[in-house]
TILOGU-312656 format. One line per field, with one value per atom (N, C-alpha, C): residue in three letters; atom name; chain; z, y, x; residue number from 1. Coordinates in nm, 2 decimals, always signed. Example, Ala and Ser with C-alpha at 12.3 -4.5 7.8 and 13.67 -1.06 7.14 Angstrom:
2
type: (Ala Ala Ala Ser Ser Ser) .
atom: (N CA C N CA C) .
mol: (A A A A A A) .
c3: (+0.78 +0.78 +0.78 +0.71 +0.71 +0.79) .
c2: (-0.57 -0.45 -0.33 -0.22 -0.11 +0.00) .
c1: (+1.32 +1.23 +1.32 +1.28 +1.37 +1.29) .
seq: (1 1 1 2 2 2) .
***
This chain:
188
type: (Met Met Met Glu Glu Glu Glu Glu Glu Leu Leu Leu Tyr Tyr Tyr Val Val Val Lys Lys Lys Arg Arg Arg Glu Glu Glu Leu Leu Leu Ser Ser Ser Ile Ile Ile His His His Asp Asp Asp Ile Ile Ile Ser Ser Ser Asp Asp Asp Ile Ile Ile Leu Leu Leu Ser Ser Ser Cys Cys Cys Ser Ser Ser Asn Asn Asn Glu Glu Glu Thr Thr Thr Ile Ile Ile Gly Gly Gly Arg Arg Arg Trp Trp Trp Leu Leu Leu Asp Asp Asp Lys Lys Lys His His His Asn Asn Asn Ile Ile Ile Asp Asp Asp Thr Thr Thr Arg Arg Arg Ala Ala Ala Ser Ser Ser Thr Thr Thr Arg Arg Arg Glu Glu Glu Lys Lys Lys Thr Thr Thr Pro Pro Pro Ala Ala Ala Glu Glu Glu Leu Leu Leu Gln Gln Gln Asp Asp Asp Ser Ser Ser Glu Glu Glu Trp Trp Trp Leu Leu Leu Arg Arg Arg Glu Glu Glu Gln Gln Gln Tyr Tyr Tyr Val Val Val Asp Asp Asp Arg Arg Arg Asn Asn Asn Gln Gln Gln Ser Ser Ser Ala Ala Ala Glu Glu Glu Gln Gln Gln Ile Ile Ile Ala Ala Ala Ser Ser Ser Ala Ala Ala Pro Pro Pro Gly Gly Gly Cys Cys Cys Ala Ala Ala Ser Ser Ser Thr Thr Thr Thr Thr Thr Val Val Val Arg Arg Arg Thr Thr Thr Trp Trp Trp Val Val Val Asp Asp Asp Lys Lys Lys His His His Gly Gly Gly Leu Leu Leu Lys Lys Lys Arg Arg Arg Arg Arg Arg Ser Ser Ser Arg Arg Arg Ser Ser Ser Glu Glu Glu Ala Ala Ala Leu Leu Leu Lys Lys Lys Ser Ser Ser Arg Arg Arg Ala Ala Ala Leu Leu Leu Phe Phe Phe Glu Glu Glu Pro Pro Pro Ala Ala Ala Arg Arg Arg Tyr Tyr Tyr Asp Asp Asp Thr Thr Thr Asp Asp Asp Ser Ser Ser Glu Glu Glu Gly Gly Gly Tyr Tyr Tyr Ser Ser Ser Arg Arg Arg Trp Trp Trp Arg Arg Arg Val Val Val Phe Phe Phe Arg Arg Arg Asp Asp Asp Gly Gly Gly Gln Gln Gln Arg Arg Arg Tyr Tyr Tyr Glu Glu Glu Val Val Val Arg Arg Arg Val Val Val His His His Arg Arg Arg Leu Leu Leu Leu Leu Leu Ala Ala Ala Val Val Val Ala Ala Ala Glu Glu Glu Val Val Val Gly Gly Gly Val Val Val Asp Asp Asp Asn Asn Asn Leu Leu Leu Asn Asn Asn Gly Gly Gly Asn Asn Asn His His His Val Val Val His His His His His His Lys Lys Lys Asn Asn Asn Gly Gly Gly Ile Ile Ile Pro Pro Pro Trp Trp Trp Asp Asp Asp Asn Asn Asn Arg Arg Arg Pro Pro Pro Ser Ser Ser Asn Asn Asn Ile Ile Ile Glu Glu Glu Val Val Val Leu Leu Leu Thr Thr Thr Pro Pro Pro Glu Glu Glu Glu Glu Glu His His His Gly Gly Gly Arg Arg Arg Arg Arg Arg His His His Gly Gly Gly Gly Gly Gly Gln Gln Gln Val Val Val Ser Ser Ser Gly Gly Gly Gly Gly Gly Glu Glu Glu Ser Ser Ser Ala Ala Ala) .
atom: (N CA C N CA C N CA C N CA C N CA C N CA C N CA C N CA C N CA C N CA C N CA C N CA C N CA C N CA C N CA C N CA C N CA C N CA C N CA C N CA C N CA C N CA C N CA C N CA C N CA C N CA C N CA C N CA C N CA C N CA C N CA C N CA C N CA C N CA C N CA C N CA C N CA C N CA C N CA C N CA C N CA C N CA C N CA C N CA C N CA C N CA C N CA C N CA C N CA C N CA C N CA C N CA C N CA C N CA C N CA C N CA C N CA C N CA C N CA C N CA C N CA C N CA C N CA C N CA C N CA C N CA C N CA C N CA C N CA C N CA C N CA C N CA C N CA C N CA C N CA C N CA C N CA C N CA C N CA C N CA C N CA C N CA C N CA C N CA C N CA C N CA C N CA C N CA C N CA C N CA C N CA C N CA C N CA C N CA C N CA C N CA C N CA C N CA C N CA C N CA C N CA C N CA C N CA C N CA C N CA C N CA C N CA C N CA C N CA C N CA C N CA C N CA C N CA C N CA C N CA C N CA C N CA C N CA C N CA C N CA C N CA C N CA C N CA C N CA C N CA C N CA C N CA C N CA C N CA C N CA C N CA C N CA C N CA C N CA C N CA C N CA C N CA C N CA C N CA C N CA C N CA C N CA C N CA C N CA C N CA C N CA C N CA C N CA C N CA C N CA C N CA C N CA C N CA C N CA C N CA C N CA C N CA C N CA C N CA C N CA C N CA C N CA C N CA C N CA C N CA C N CA C N CA C N CA C N CA C N CA C N CA C N CA C N CA C N CA C N CA C N CA C N CA C N CA C N CA C N CA C N CA C N CA C N CA C N CA C N CA C N CA C N CA C N CA C) .
mol: (A A A A A A A A A A A A A A A A A A A A A A A A A A A A A A A A A A A A A A A A A A A A A A A A A A A A A A A A A A A A A A A A A A A A A A A A A A A A A A A A A A A A A A A A A A A A A A A A A A A A A A A A A A A A A A A A A A A A A A A A A A A A A A A A A A A A A A A A A A A A A A A A A A A A A A A A A A A A A A A A A A A A A A A A A A A A A A A A A A A A A A A A A A A A A A A A A A A A A A A A A A A A A A A A A A A A A A A A A A A A A A A A A A A A A A A A A A A A A A A A A A A A A A A A A A A A A A A A A A A A A A A A A A A A A A A A A A A A A A A A A A A A A A A A A A A A A A A A A A A A A A A A A A A A A A A A A A A A A A A A A A A A A A A A A A A A A A A A A A A A A A A A A A A A A A A A A A A A A A A A A A A A A A A A A A A A A A A A A A A A A A A A A A A A A A A A A A A A A A A A A A A A A A A A A A A A A A A A A A A A A A A A A A A A A A A A A A A A A A A A A A A A A A A A A A A A A A A A A A A A A A A A A A A A A A A A A A A A A A A A A A A A A A A A A A A A A A A A A A A A A A A A A A A A A A A A A A A A A A A A A A A A A A A A A A A A A A A A A A A A A A A A A A A A A A A A A A A A A A A A A A A A) .
c3: (+8.79 +8.65 +8.58 +8.64 +8.57 +8.55 +8.65 +8.64 +8.52 +8.52 +8.41 +8.28 +8.27 +8.14 +8.08 +8.16 +8.11 +8.11 +8.23 +8.24 +8.18 +8.20 +8.13 +8.00 +7.96 +7.83 +7.79 +7.89 +7.87 +7.81 +7.73 +7.67 +7.77 +7.75 +7.84 +7.85 +7.74 +7.74 +7.83 +7.81 +7.89 +8.04 +8.08 +8.22 +8.27 +8.19 +8.23 +8.26 +8.18 +8.20 +8.33 +8.35 +8.48 +8.60 +8.59 +8.71 +8.72 +8.62 +8.61 +8.62 +8.53 +8.53 +8.38 +8.35 +8.21 +8.16 +8.03 +7.96 +8.00 +8.02 +8.06 +8.20 +8.29 +8.42 +8.42 +8.34 +8.32 +8.26 +8.16 +8.10 +8.20 +8.29 +8.39 +8.49 +8.53 +8.62 +8.55 +8.43 +8.35 +8.35 +8.32 +8.32 +8.46 +8.56 +8.70 +8.74 +8.69 +8.72 +8.62 +8.52 +8.42 +8.34 +8.31 +8.22 +8.08 +7.99 +7.85 +7.79 +7.71 +7.65 +7.51 +7.47 +7.35 +7.24 +7.12 +7.00 +7.00 +6.99 +7.00 +6.87 +6.89 +6.78 +6.79 +6.68 +6.68 +6.71 +6.80 +6.84 +6.73 +6.70 +6.60 +6.66 +6.58 +6.63 +6.63 +6.74 +6.75 +6.66 +6.60 +6.51 +6.58 +6.70 +6.78 +6.77 +6.79 +6.79 +6.65 +6.55 +6.41 +6.38 +6.46 +6.44 +6.52 +6.44 +6.51 +6.60 +6.55 +6.63 +6.76 +6.76 +6.88 +6.98 +6.93 +7.01 +7.07 +6.99 +7.03 +7.15 +7.13 +7.24 +7.37 +7.36 +7.48 +7.55 +7.47 +7.52 +7.55 +7.46 +7.48 +7.56 +7.50 +7.56 +7.70 +7.71 +7.84 +7.93 +7.88 +7.96 +8.01 +7.94 +7.99 +7.96 +8.05 +8.03 +7.92 +7.87 +7.77 +7.83 +7.96 +8.03 +8.04 +8.06 +8.07 +7.93 +7.83 +7.69 +7.65 +7.68 +7.64 +7.69 +7.81 +7.86 +7.78 +7.71 +7.64 +7.52 +7.43 +7.32 +7.35 +7.47 +7.52 +7.45 +7.45 +7.39 +7.50 +7.45 +7.54 +7.54 +7.65 +7.66 +7.56 +7.53 +7.44 +7.30 +7.27 +7.14 +7.13 +7.24 +7.25 +7.22 +7.29 +7.28 +7.13 +7.07 +6.93 +6.84 +6.86 +6.78 +6.82 +6.94 +6.98 +6.89 +6.88 +6.80 +6.65 +6.60 +6.46 +6.42 +6.51 +6.49 +6.52 +6.56 +6.58 +6.70 +6.80 +6.92 +7.01 +7.09 +7.18 +7.30 +7.32 +7.45 +7.57 +7.68 +7.80 +7.86 +7.94 +8.01 +8.12 +8.18 +8.29 +8.41 +8.44 +8.55 +8.52 +8.39 +8.35 +8.36 +8.32 +8.32 +8.47 +8.56 +8.70 +8.76 +8.72 +8.77 +8.72 +8.59 +8.53 +8.60 +8.62 +8.68 +8.82 +8.89 +9.03 +9.03 +8.93 +8.92 +8.90 +8.83 +8.79 +8.86 +8.91 +8.98 +9.12 +9.21 +9.35 +9.42 +9.39 +9.45 +9.35 +9.35 +9.25 +9.32 +9.29 +9.34 +9.23 +9.25 +9.15 +9.22 +9.14 +9.18 +9.13 +9.21 +9.17 +9.10 +9.04 +8.97 +9.05 +9.18 +9.27 +9.31 +9.27 +9.30 +9.43 +9.48 +9.60 +9.56 +9.62 +9.60 +9.68 +9.61 +9.68 +9.64 +9.72 +9.69 +9.66 +9.55 +9.52 +9.50 +9.54 +9.52 +9.47 +9.38 +9.32 +9.38 +9.44 +9.50 +9.47 +9.42 +9.40 +9.31 +9.21 +9.12 +9.18 +9.30 +9.36 +9.38 +9.37 +9.39 +9.53 +9.60 +9.73 +9.73 +9.80 +9.79 +9.93 +9.95 +10.06 +10.02 +10.06 +10.02 +10.11 +10.05 +10.12 +10.24 +10.24 +10.36 +10.48 +10.45 +10.56 +10.62 +10.53 +10.57 +10.66 +10.61 +10.69 +10.83 +10.83 +10.96 +11.05 +11.00 +11.08 +11.14 +11.06 +11.11 +11.21 +11.20 +11.29 +11.42 +11.41 +11.54 +11.58 +11.49 +11.52 +11.47 +11.44 +11.37 +11.47 +11.60 +11.69 +11.70 +11.69 +11.69 +11.56 +11.45 +11.32 +11.30 +11.36 +11.33 +11.35 +11.24 +11.25 +11.22 +11.21 +11.19 +11.05 +11.01 +10.88 +10.89 +10.77 +10.76 +10.67 +10.72 +10.65 +10.60 +10.47 +10.42 +10.46 +10.55 +10.60 +10.49 +10.38 +10.28 +10.16 +10.17 +10.07 +9.94 +9.94 +9.83 +9.85 +9.77 +9.80 +9.79 +9.71 +9.69 +9.78 +9.87 +9.96 +10.09 +10.09 +10.20 +10.31 +10.32 +10.43 +10.57 +10.66 +10.80 +10.85 +10.83 +10.88 +10.81 +10.70 +10.63 +10.66 +10.74 +10.77 +10.91 +10.93 +11.07 +11.08 +11.19 +11.21 +11.27 +11.21 +11.26 +11.27 +11.35 +11.35 +11.22 +11.18 +11.06 +11.06 +11.18 +11.20 +11.18 +11.24 +11.23 +11.08 +11.02 +10.88 +10.79 +10.82 +10.74 +10.76 +10.88 +10.91 +10.83 +10.82 +10.75 +10.60 +10.55 +10.41 +10.38 +10.48 +10.46 +10.43 +10.50 +10.49 +10.37 +10.29 +10.18 +10.19 +10.21 +10.22 +10.11 +10.04 +9.92 +9.95 +9.85 +9.87 +9.94 +10.01 +10.07 +10.18 +10.25 +10.36 +10.48 +10.48 +10.60 +10.64 +10.75 +10.81 +10.72) .
c2: (-6.04 -6.03 -5.98 -5.89 -5.83 -5.94 -6.03 -6.14 -6.23 -6.27 -6.37 -6.30 -6.19 -6.13 -6.05 -5.97 -5.88 -5.95 -6.00 -6.06 -6.20 -6.28 -6.42 -6.42 -6.31 -6.29 -6.40 -6.45 -6.55 -6.48 -6.55 -6.49 -6.49 -6.41 -6.40 -6.54 -6.61 -6.74 -6.84 -6.83 -6.92 -6.89 -6.76 -6.72 -6.77 -6.76 -6.81 -6.96 -7.03 -7.18 -7.20 -7.13 -7.15 -7.12 -7.01 -6.96 -7.02 -7.10 -7.16 -7.06 -6.96 -6.86 -6.82 -6.73 -6.70 -6.59 -6.59 -6.48 -6.34 -6.33 -6.20 -6.16 -6.26 -6.22 -6.17 -6.24 -6.19 -6.05 -6.03 -5.90 -5.79 -5.82 -5.73 -5.70 -5.80 -5.78 -5.70 -5.72 -5.65 -5.50 -5.47 -5.34 -5.27 -5.35 -5.30 -5.26 -5.33 -5.30 -5.21 -5.16 -5.07 -5.13 -5.26 -5.33 -5.33 -5.27 -5.27 -5.41 -5.44 -5.57 -5.57 -5.68 -5.69 -5.72 -5.70 -5.73 -5.89 -5.94 -6.08 -6.15 -6.26 -6.34 -6.48 -6.53 -6.67 -6.77 -6.86 -6.97 -7.07 -7.11 -7.21 -7.35 -7.43 -7.56 -7.66 -7.72 -7.81 -7.93 -7.98 -8.10 -8.22 -8.24 -8.35 -8.36 -8.24 -8.23 -8.26 -8.23 -8.26 -8.41 -8.48 -8.63 -8.70 -8.75 -8.81 -8.93 -9.01 -9.13 -9.09 -8.99 -8.94 -8.88 -8.80 -8.74 -8.85 -8.95 -9.06 -9.13 -9.16 -9.23 -9.15 -9.02 -8.94 -8.93 -8.89 -8.86 -8.98 -9.08 -9.20 -9.31 -9.35 -9.47 -9.44 -9.32 -9.28 -9.20 -9.17 -9.10 -8.96 -8.90 -8.77 -8.66 -8.55 -8.44 -8.35 -8.25 -8.15 -8.07 -8.04 -7.97 -8.05 -8.17 -8.26 -8.27 -8.29 -8.30 -8.17 -8.06 -7.93 -7.90 -7.95 -7.92 -7.97 -8.09 -8.15 -8.06 -8.02 -7.94 -7.79 -7.76 -7.62 -7.53 -7.58 -7.50 -7.49 -7.42 -7.40 -7.53 -7.55 -7.67 -7.66 -7.53 -7.51 -7.56 -7.54 -7.59 -7.74 -7.81 -7.95 -7.99 -7.93 -7.96 -7.94 -7.84 -7.81 -7.93 -7.98 -8.09 -8.22 -8.24 -8.36 -8.36 -8.25 -8.24 -8.26 -8.19 -8.21 -8.35 -8.43 -8.57 -8.66 -8.61 -8.69 -8.77 -8.74 -8.81 -8.77 -8.87 -8.84 -8.77 -8.65 -8.57 -8.64 -8.64 -8.68 -8.58 -8.63 -8.53 -8.47 -8.37 -8.30 -8.39 -8.48 -8.57 -8.68 -8.72 -8.82 -8.75 -8.63 -8.56 -8.54 -8.51 -8.49 -8.62 -8.73 -8.86 -8.90 -8.87 -8.90 -8.81 -8.69 -8.59 -8.64 -8.69 -8.73 -8.84 -8.93 -9.03 -8.98 -8.87 -8.82 -8.69 -8.62 -8.49 -8.49 -8.56 -8.56 -8.43 -8.34 -8.20 -8.10 -7.98 -7.88 -7.75 -7.67 -7.53 -7.44 -7.34 -7.24 -7.12 -7.03 -6.90 -6.89 -6.86 -6.85 -6.71 -6.69 -6.57 -6.45 -6.46 -6.34 -6.31 -6.39 -6.37 -6.44 -6.53 -6.60 -6.73 -6.75 -6.87 -6.99 -7.10 -7.22 -7.35 -7.45 -7.59 -7.66 -7.74 -7.81 -7.96 -8.04 -8.18 -8.24 -8.34 -8.40 -8.54 -8.57 -8.70 -8.75 -8.87 -8.93 -8.83 -8.77 -8.68 -8.55 -8.52 -8.39 -8.31 -8.18 -8.09 -8.03 -8.03 -7.97 -7.87 -7.76 -7.66 -7.59 -7.54 -7.45 -7.34 -7.22 -7.11 -7.10 -7.06 -7.06 -6.97 -6.86 -6.77 -6.84 -6.93 -7.01 -7.11 -7.18 -7.27 -7.20 -7.08 -7.00 -6.97 -6.93 -6.90 -7.02 -7.14 -7.26 -7.28 -7.26 -7.27 -7.16 -7.05 -6.94 -6.94 -6.98 -6.97 -7.10 -7.20 -7.33 -7.35 -7.47 -7.49 -7.46 -7.48 -7.45 -7.30 -7.22 -7.07 -7.02 -7.10 -7.05 -7.09 -7.20 -7.26 -7.15 -7.13 -7.03 -6.89 -6.87 -6.73 -6.71 -6.59 -6.55 -6.51 -6.52 -6.48 -6.36 -6.25 -6.12 -6.08 -6.03 -5.98 -5.83 -5.79 -5.65 -5.55 -5.57 -5.48 -5.49 -5.59 -5.61 -5.68 -5.73 -5.80 -5.95 -6.02 -6.16 -6.25 -6.22 -6.32 -6.28 -6.18 -6.14 -6.22 -6.34 -6.43 -6.43 -6.32 -6.31 -6.32 -6.38 -6.39 -6.25 -6.15 -6.02 -5.95 -6.01 -5.95 -6.01 -6.12 -6.18 -6.17 -6.17 -6.17 -6.24 -6.31 -6.39 -6.30 -6.29 -6.20 -6.29 -6.24 -6.30 -6.26 -6.33 -6.29 -6.15 -6.11 -5.97 -5.87 -5.89 -5.80 -5.79 -5.91 -5.91 -5.84 -5.85 -5.78 -5.63 -5.59 -5.44 -5.39 -5.47 -5.42 -5.40 -5.48 -5.48 -5.40 -5.33 -5.25 -5.34 -5.45 -5.54 -5.64 -5.63 -5.72 -5.80 -5.93 -6.02 -6.11 -6.13 -6.22 -6.36 -6.43 -6.56 -6.67 -6.75 -6.87 -6.86 -6.76 -6.75 -6.83 -6.95 -7.04 -7.13 -7.20 -7.29 -7.41) .
c1: (-3.85 -3.88 -3.76 -3.69 -3.57 -3.47 -3.45 -3.35 -3.39 -3.52 -3.56 -3.57 -3.64 -3.67 -3.55 -3.48 -3.38 -3.24 -3.20 -3.07 -3.05 -3.15 -3.15 -3.21 -3.27 -3.34 -3.44 -3.51 -3.62 -3.74 -3.81 -3.93 -4.05 -4.15 -4.26 -4.32 -4.33 -4.39 -4.30 -4.17 -4.09 -4.10 -4.11 -4.13 -4.26 -4.37 -4.50 -4.50 -4.42 -4.41 -4.33 -4.23 -4.15 -4.23 -4.30 -4.38 -4.52 -4.56 -4.69 -4.80 -4.79 -4.90 -4.92 -5.01 -5.04 -4.94 -4.93 -4.85 -4.90 -5.03 -5.09 -5.04 -5.03 -4.98 -4.84 -4.76 -4.62 -4.61 -4.70 -4.70 -4.74 -4.84 -4.88 -4.76 -4.69 -4.58 -4.47 -4.44 -4.34 -4.38 -4.51 -4.56 -4.55 -4.59 -4.59 -4.45 -4.35 -4.21 -4.14 -4.22 -4.17 -4.05 -4.07 -3.97 -4.03 -3.95 -4.00 -3.99 -4.09 -4.09 -4.01 -3.96 -3.89 -3.99 -3.96 -4.04 -4.05 -4.17 -4.19 -4.14 -4.07 -4.02 -4.08 -4.12 -4.18 -4.08 -4.12 -4.03 -4.02 -3.89 -3.87 -3.91 -3.97 -4.01 -3.89 -3.85 -3.74 -3.77 -3.66 -3.68 -3.74 -3.71 -3.76 -3.92 -3.98 -4.12 -4.18 -4.11 -4.16 -4.15 -4.07 -4.06 -4.17 -4.27 -4.39 -4.36 -4.26 -4.22 -4.16 -4.07 -4.00 -4.10 -4.19 -4.30 -4.39 -4.43 -4.51 -4.44 -4.32 -4.24 -4.24 -4.22 -4.21 -4.35 -4.45 -4.58 -4.66 -4.66 -4.75 -4.68 -4.56 -4.49 -4.43 -4.37 -4.30 -4.39 -4.51 -4.61 -4.56 -4.48 -4.43 -4.53 -4.52 -4.61 -4.55 -4.63 -4.58 -4.47 -4.48 -4.37 -4.24 -4.25 -4.13 -4.07 -4.15 -4.10 -4.03 -4.09 -4.05 -3.91 -3.87 -3.74 -3.62 -3.64 -3.53 -3.49 -3.59 -3.55 -3.55 -3.59 -3.59 -3.69 -3.82 -3.93 -4.04 -4.15 -4.26 -4.35 -4.42 -4.51 -4.62 -4.66 -4.77 -4.73 -4.60 -4.55 -4.56 -4.53 -4.54 -4.68 -4.77 -4.92 -4.96 -4.91 -4.95 -4.90 -4.78 -4.73 -4.80 -4.84 -4.91 -5.04 -5.11 -5.23 -5.20 -5.09 -5.06 -5.03 -4.97 -4.94 -5.05 -5.17 -5.29 -5.28 -5.19 -5.18 -5.30 -5.36 -5.47 -5.41 -5.46 -5.42 -5.48 -5.41 -5.46 -5.56 -5.66 -5.75 -5.67 -5.73 -5.66 -5.63 -5.73 -5.72 -5.61 -5.61 -5.50 -5.37 -5.36 -5.23 -5.18 -5.28 -5.24 -5.19 -5.26 -5.22 -5.08 -5.06 -4.93 -4.82 -4.85 -4.76 -4.72 -4.81 -4.78 -4.68 -4.68 -4.58 -4.44 -4.43 -4.29 -4.25 -4.34 -4.31 -4.38 -4.32 -4.39 -4.40 -4.31 -4.32 -4.26 -4.32 -4.28 -4.28 -4.18 -4.17 -4.20 -4.29 -4.32 -4.38 -4.43 -4.49 -4.63 -4.72 -4.86 -4.89 -5.01 -5.04 -5.03 -5.04 -5.04 -4.89 -4.80 -4.65 -4.60 -4.69 -4.64 -4.57 -4.45 -4.38 -4.45 -4.45 -4.52 -4.46 -4.49 -4.46 -4.59 -4.59 -4.71 -4.68 -4.78 -4.76 -4.89 -4.88 -5.00 -5.01 -5.12 -5.14 -5.29 -5.30 -5.43 -5.52 -5.46 -5.53 -5.57 -5.52 -5.55 -5.42 -5.44 -5.32 -5.33 -5.22 -5.21 -5.09 -5.11 -5.00 -4.98 -4.86 -4.84 -4.75 -4.78 -4.70 -4.58 -4.46 -4.34 -4.33 -4.40 -4.40 -4.47 -4.56 -4.62 -4.53 -4.45 -4.35 -4.24 -4.20 -4.11 -4.16 -4.29 -4.35 -4.35 -4.38 -4.38 -4.24 -4.13 -4.00 -3.96 -4.02 -3.99 -4.07 -4.20 -4.28 -4.34 -4.33 -4.39 -4.53 -4.57 -4.70 -4.81 -4.80 -4.91 -4.94 -4.84 -4.86 -4.91 -4.90 -4.95 -5.09 -5.14 -5.27 -5.38 -5.46 -5.57 -5.52 -5.39 -5.34 -5.30 -5.28 -5.23 -5.08 -5.01 -4.88 -4.87 -4.82 -4.82 -4.68 -4.67 -4.55 -4.55 -4.46 -4.46 -4.45 -4.36 -4.35 -4.44 -4.53 -4.63 -4.59 -4.46 -4.41 -4.42 -4.51 -4.54 -4.42 -4.32 -4.21 -4.09 -4.10 -4.00 -4.02 -3.96 -3.98 -3.86 -3.80 -3.70 -3.77 -3.71 -3.77 -3.81 -3.73 -3.75 -3.87 -3.92 -4.03 -4.17 -4.17 -4.30 -4.33 -4.47 -4.52 -4.65 -4.67 -4.79 -4.90 -5.02 -5.12 -5.25 -5.34 -5.48 -5.54 -5.65 -5.72 -5.77 -5.82 -5.87 -5.76 -5.64 -5.53 -5.49 -5.48 -5.44 -5.54 -5.67 -5.77 -5.75 -5.72 -5.70 -5.58 -5.48 -5.36 -5.38 -5.47 -5.50 -5.64 -5.68 -5.81 -5.93 -5.93 -6.05 -6.04 -5.93 -5.91 -5.79 -5.80 -5.69 -5.70 -5.58 -5.58 -5.62 -5.67 -5.73 -5.65 -5.72 -5.67 -5.57 -5.56 -5.46 -5.51 -5.48 -5.53 -5.41 -5.43 -5.33 -5.32) .
seq: (1 1 1 2 2 2 3 3 3 4 4 4 5 5 5 6 6 6 7 7 7 8 8 8 9 9 9 10 10 10 11 11 11 12 12 12 13 13 13 14 14 14 15 15 15 16 16 16 17 17 17 18 18 18 19 19 19 20 20 20 21 21 21 22 22 22 23 23 23 24 24 24 25 25 25 26 26 26 27 27 27 28 28 28 29 29 29 30 30 30 31 31 31 32 32 32 33 33 33 34 34 34 35 35 35 36 36 36 37 37 37 38 38 38 39 39 39 40 40 40 41 41 41 42 42 42 43 43 43 44 44 44 45 45 45 46 46 46 47 47 47 48 48 48 49 49 49 50 50 50 51 51 51 52 52 52 53 53 53 54 54 54 55 55 55 56 56 56 57 57 57 58 58 58 59 59 59 60 60 60 61 61 61 62 62 62 63 63 63 64 64 64 65 65 65 66 66 66 67 67 67 68 68 68 69 69 69 70 70 70 71 71 71 72 72 72 73 73 73 74 74 74 75 75 75 76 76 76 77 77 77 78 78 78 79 79 79 80 80 80 81 81 81 82 82 82 83 83 83 84 84 84 85 85 85 86 86 86 87 87 87 88 88 88 89 89 89 90 90 90 91 91 91 92 92 92 93 93 93 94 94 94 95 95 95 96 96 96 97 97 97 98 98 98 99 99 99 100 100 100 101 101 101 102 102 102 103 103 103 104 104 104 105 105 105 106 106 106 107 107 107 108 108 108 109 109 109 110 110 110 111 111 111 112 112 112 113 113 113 114 114 114 115 115 115 116 116 116 117 117 117 118 118 118 119 119 119 120 120 120 121 121 121 122 122 122 123 123 123 124 124 124 125 125 125 126 126 126 127 127 127 128 128 128 129 129 129 130 130 130 131 131 131 132 132 132 133 133 133 134 134 134 135 135 135 136 136 136 137 137 137 138 138 138 139 139 139 140 140 140 141 141 141 142 142 142 143 143 143 144 144 144 145 145 145 146 146 146 147 147 147 148 148 148 149 149 149 150 150 150 151 151 151 152 152 152 153 153 153 154 154 154 155 155 155 156 156 156 157 157 157 158 158 158 159 159 159 160 160 160 161 161 161 162 162 162 163 163 163 164 164 164 165 165 165 166 166 166 167 167 167 168 168 168 169 169 169 170 170 170 171 171 171 172 172 172 173 173 173 174 174 174 175 175 175 176 176 176 177 177 177 178 178 178 179 179 179 180 180 180 181 181 181 182 182 182 183 183 183 184 184 184 185 185 185 186 186 186 187 187 187 188 188 188) .
***
């Protein structure tokens, strides 16, 4: 958070786009790490988005996502969606967007709302993902030794994926380490 918010001076909104989570999640992590927030400033709308023909070409003709369009003028994807609406362009449904995304973004690296780094891929309108610490465990102990087991971060920091910080545990052992509470979806 310090790297993105303080050193690179990205906005909370930009960080939430990068990490694919909500502004509220970023705010909670900033609070958790005692990072003071800057006074919010309204994002200026890039000229490209105000040009209905340019936006129509990108969104409709080229079938680009709001995230893809936002990268060119350097704005938030929500700003793109706002201008799609202002220009009266028909927004794609979530399933249409996922199908379109699969054509242009076969694999994507990001961080989920709990702070776990992951790889995601969209195929046939479905999203599949694997957390990086599980990939690391496969590399360290092999897929057969991981099957049915959980991967635990020894220091409790979900984005600390150093080999020395992970260990493979049975679901029961993992539950005991977390006092009976294991975060969602820890499976092979």
